[in-house]
C-alpha positions, 0 to 999 in steps of 0.5 A, spaced: 500 500 500 503 506 497 504 511 503 507 517 500 505 521 494 511 518 490 509 511 491 502 512 489 504 515 483 508 509 481 503 505 482 498 509 478 504 509 472 504 501 473 496 500 473 494 504 467 496 503 460 497 511 459 496 514 466 490 518 466 492 523 472 498 528 470 500 533 475 496 531 481 498 535 487 502 531 492 497 534 497 491 531 493 495 524 493 496 525 501 489 525 502 487 519 498 492 515 501 489 518 508 482 515 506 484 509 502 491 506 504 492 507 512 486 502 515 488 495 515 495 496 511 497 489 513 491 485 511 491 489 504 499 487 503 497 480 505 492 480 500 496 483 494 502 478 496 497 472 496 494 474 489 501 475 486 503 469 489 498 464 488 495 465 481 492 458 480 486 457 476 485 450 479 482 454 485 477 458 481 471 454 481 468 452 474 462 456 472 456 453 469 453 460 467 455 464 461 461 469 463 464 475 461 471 477 462 473 484 460 481 484 460 486 490 459 491 488 453 496 492 457 495 489 464 501 489 467 499 486 474 495 480 471 498 479 464 493 478 458 495 471 458 492 470 465 485 472 461 486 467 456 487 461 461 481 464 465 477 463 459 480 456 457 478 454 464 471 456 464 470 453 457 465 454 452 461 459 457 466 464 457 467 470 453 473 474 453 474 481 451 481 484 450 481 491 450 486 495 447 490 500 450 488 499 457 491 496 463 489 493 469 484 499 471 480 497 464 473 500 467 477 507 468 481 507 462 476 505 457 469 506 460 465 507 454 468 500 451 467 497 458 460 499 458 458 497 451 461 490 452 457 489 459 451 492 456 451 487 450 452 481 454 447 483 459 442 485 454 443 478 450 442 474 456 435 477 457 433 476 450 436 470 448 437 464 453 442 459 451 438 453 453 433 450 457 439 449 462 437 452 469 444 454 470 444 458 464 438 463 466 444 467 470 450 470 467 456 472 470 460 478 469 467 476 472 472 481 475 478 476 477 482 477 481 479 484 484 483 489 485 
């Protein structure tokens, strides 16, 4: 968890394909750190370390419902190869959308593309059920692993 404005800037540069925020004053970043990065620091560090260390898809349950996976093509935290592996793990029920020029925060970097794909997925699920299989009555939008 970043504890200084410079460390937060470093994290932003790493998480985004193109940093969205340029020239943000240090006092603003310090306020952000005070609000979001000071409580439960040890637990957050443990969670981040576990996510990085334990990227085993075998621990992800098999999802039977149609599932949308939206991934940033330039994600350096969870590289696109993991997205392809996740799609393969889920199988025929998965649809992977790889968004170009987006990093880990694809919903922030490319909100229109993100929303368009999500909306299409949700509308399609209402209009054209895939089968009479009860497990196909619900659809999953999967953000894995969550930040």
